[in-house]
N, C-alpha and C positions, 0 to 999 in steps of 0.2 A: 743589413737593415738596421736602422736606428732603433734604439730601445724606446718604447712608448711607455709613458707612465700609466699607472692604474690608480684610480680614486675609488674608495668605498664610501658611500653616502648613507647615513642613517638620519633621516629627517624626522626629528621628534617635534611634538607640538610646541615645546618651549626651547629646545636646543637642537642645533645641528652638530652631528659628530662626523668627522671626515678622516679617512685613512689615506695617507699619501705613501704609495709604495716606493717611489724613488727615494724619499727621505726616510722611509720606514718609521713613520710616526703617526700618532693619532692626535688630533686637536679638535676642540669644540668651541662653539660660539652660540650666543643666544639667538633664537629664531624670531627676531623682532625687527621691525622697520618703523621709522618715524617719518611721517608725511606732513609737510608744511602747506597749509592752505589748500589741502586736498589735491595738490598737483605736483609738487616737487619733493624729492627725497631729501630729507634733512639729516638723517643718521641711520645706520644699520647695525645689526648685531649687538654686541655688548654695550656700545655707545648709546644705542637707542633704548636699551633696557634700563639704563640709569635714569632715563626720563619717564619711565612708566609711573603713572599716578602723580607726576610732578611737572608734566609738560604744560606750557601755556595753552590758551584756548585755540590758537591757530595751528597747533601741532597735534596731530593724531598719532598715537602709538598703537600699532596693530601687530597681530600675530598671524602671518599668512597661513599657518596650519591650524586646523581645528579638529579636535577629536581624532587625531591620527591621520587625517587626510588633508590634501591641499585645498584650501578654501579660497585663496586669493592668488591665482596662478601667476599673473604678471608681477605682483610684488614678490612672490617667492622666487621667481626666476631672476629678478633684479638682485635680490638679496644674495642668492647663491653665487651668481657671477661676481658680485662685488666682493664677497668673502674670499673666493678662490683667487681673485686677482690681487687683492690688497693685503690679505693677511699672510699668505704663504706664496712660495714660488709656484707659479701656475703655468702649466704647459698645455697648449692646444693639441687637439688630435689624440687625446688620451682615451683609455678605456675606462668605463664606469661600471661599478657594481652598486646597485641601489636596493636597499632593503625595503620591501613593501609589505603592508598588512595583507593577510589572506582574505579575511572576511569583509571585503569591500566590493563595490560594483566594478565591472570592467572599465567603465568610464573613469572612476576614481583611480584605479590601478594604472590605466593608460596615462593619466596625468603625471605620474612619477617618471614615466619613460619620456613623455613629451617635454618635461621640464628641462632635461639635459639635451635632448636631440635638437630642439628648436632654440638653442641658446648660442651665444658666441663662442662657446667652448669647442665647437666643431669636433664633437666626440667621434672617435673612430668606431666605437661600438658602445651600446648600453645594454647591460644584462641585468635582469631582476633576480632577486633572491627573496624567498618568503622570510619575513622577519622572524617568525618562530624558529625556523631552521637556523638562521644566522645567530639568534640568541643562544640556542642550544650548543652550537659549535663554539661560540665565544665563551660559554660557561664550562666548556670541557666535557660535555656529554658525548659519548661515543654513539652518535645517532645511527650509524650503519648497523650496529650490533645490539642496540638497546631493545629489549622486549616491550618496553613501555615507559615513557617519561612524560611528565607534564611541566610545561614552562609557563609561568605566569609573569607577564611583563606589565608592571604597574608604572605608568608614566604620569606626566603632569596633565595630559589631556585625554588619555584613554587607557584602558587595560585590555591586553590581548592574551587570550588563553589558547594554548596549543598542546595537543596530545600527539606525541611522536612515537613511531615504532618502526624498526627495520629500515631505517634510512628515509622515511617519508612522513608526511603529515597525515594523521588519521582524522583529527577534528580540530577546528579552529573557530574562535569567536572573538569579535572585537566589541568591547563594551565602551560606551561613551561615558565612562566614569574614570576620573583621575584626580590628581592633586588639586587642580583648579576647582573641582566640584566639592572636595573636602573643604577648601578655603571658603567657597561660597556658602556652604552650610554653616561654617563657623561665623561668618559675617551675619548671616540671617538670624541665628540663634542669639548672638550677642545683642543685636538690635531689638529683637523681640522680647528678650528677658530682662535686658538692662537699659533699654532706651538709649543705647550708645552706639554710634556709628564708627566703624573702623574700616580701613581699606584692605584690599586683597593682600598687599605685601605684609601688613600687620597680621592678618589671619594666617598667612603662611608661616610667619615667625612663631606664632602660637602653636601651630601644628607641629613644626619641627622641634620646638622646645619640649612640649608635653608628650608627643607621640601617641601611640595607640594603647599601649599597655605597660605600666610600671607599678611599683608598689606604692607610689605616691597617691594620696587621696585628698590632701588639703593644700596643695601647692597653688600659687597664683603668680601672675606676671603683670607688671604695670605696663600699659601701652597708651599711646596717644590716640585720641579720637575726638568726636564731637558729641556733646550731650544733646540729645534730641528733644529734651524738655525745654531747655532755655537757649539752645543753639550755641553754647559757649564751648570752644575747644578746651580739652582738659585731659589729664591722665586718670586712668581707672585701673584697678586691679581686676584682671580677668581670671576667674577660678578655673582650675583644671577640669572640674566636673562639666562645665558648659562646653568646653572644647571637645572632650571625649564624647559627650552626648551628641554633639553636632556631627561628628564623624561616623557615628554608628550606622546611620541610614545608608550612605553611599558605600560603606564597607560591607554591609550586609548584602547589598546588590552583588558585589563581587563574590562573596562567600556562596550565595545561592547559585550563581552562574557556575562556579567551580563544582559544586555538588551535582548540578544538572548535567554538566559535561561528563563527570565521572560515571553517572548513571547511564549515559548514552555510549560509553566506551565499551568496545567488545571485551568479553570476559578475560581472555588471555592477556590483552594489553592492560586491562584494569589491574590484573595481578602484578604486572611489572611496575605499574605506578604505585601500588601499595607498598611494594618493596623499595623502589627508588625514591618515592616521594615527589614533592613539588620543588622545582628550581625557581626561585624568586629573583626576577631581574627588573630593570627599569629604575628610574630616579626615585620613585616612591619606596623602593625596597629598602632604602636607608632609614626609613621612618622607625623611630624607637618602638620596639615591641611588636612590630607588624608580623614578623615571621612566627613569633610565639602565638600571636592571636590566630593566625591562619592554621597553625598546627592544632590548637585547642578546638577550633571551629570545624575543621575538616577531618581530624583524626589521622592525617597523613604527616609523615616527616616533611619538614620544610628546610631547604638549604638556600642560603644567600651567599653568593660569591663576592669577592672583593671588587669594588667599583662596579656594582651591578648595572649602572646607567651606561656603561661602555660595552656590555656583553655583545650587543648586535654588531657594533662596528669592529669589535675584536674578531667576531665570526667572519665578517667581510675581509678582514686582514688575512685570516687563515685561508679563505677561499681564493683571494688574490694571489697568495703564495702557492696555491694549488696543493696544499698539504693533504695527504690521504685521499686524493681524487675528489675533493669537495667541489671542484669546478663543474662537475656534472649536475650539481643541484641548481645551477643557474639556467635562465632561459631568456630568450629575446622575443619581444612582441612582434618581431619581423619573421620569426620562424614560420614556415609553411604549416607545420603541425601544431602551432601554438594553441589554436582553438580546440584541438583534440586533447591537449594536455590539461586543460582547465576542468 
């Protein structure tokens, strides 16, 4: 029997991460597509992302994923097929492992499955993995023996909270709060307080430069934008105080959700979490001072692994290699007992 390849897919709101078992490598690409005159595909992936906020009027740059779920199915399918075929050696008839959020509707969860099944990939099989479990495995947590662990995946479009114990998911919640909401808050506060219009990419650079918590109090960063009083493009110094104040509201939503989940956690599992702390993953985990802010706000130890944005796809890698029997954590939506598992 010919060896069939296995692909692991972690579809983030702003980035796709793919594990290719045959080549034993992980690669990533921006989850973006550029559409010309609302009918033809102009660019995909990283190429399309370079056009974001710079494209002419007849080209629309869109993100097929929104808040952790598939919002534009056809565009997402075209993008995935395009990336698999053109960026790396692609083999049809492969097996697929897809990381899916837990706290979504069955229709939204089914979309991840249909994305691959109804594509030209001609997949041999498609099996789903709860993203919280994949995250924990990729972060090196012994999920089969842990008495209690909390994984907080903070991405660009959403934040997923997972409580794990004894090899399974105890609680899970998906928040529609992520990096893009931090950036929008920065844009809004700069416009309101300084009568100065900046773009999302500029807001993102401010967020990454200043972070959540440092000893700096009077730093500023010069950025380009438009003066809303006279309409003239210009450079302005944006103070760190405005950026930090803007991020406080969406960050507090995440903190409150973590506290609420901890209160709902069974006592024995809660005891394990207080000992093991929070494992912080996702692209936003790299934000300066975020882990310290979470620690001070929740009273729990907070650990951030290296390359936290790759935790879920690294977990899929371990599952694909069937290390420590992790394959039993996967499921197919075609299984007869699927509805009894949910």
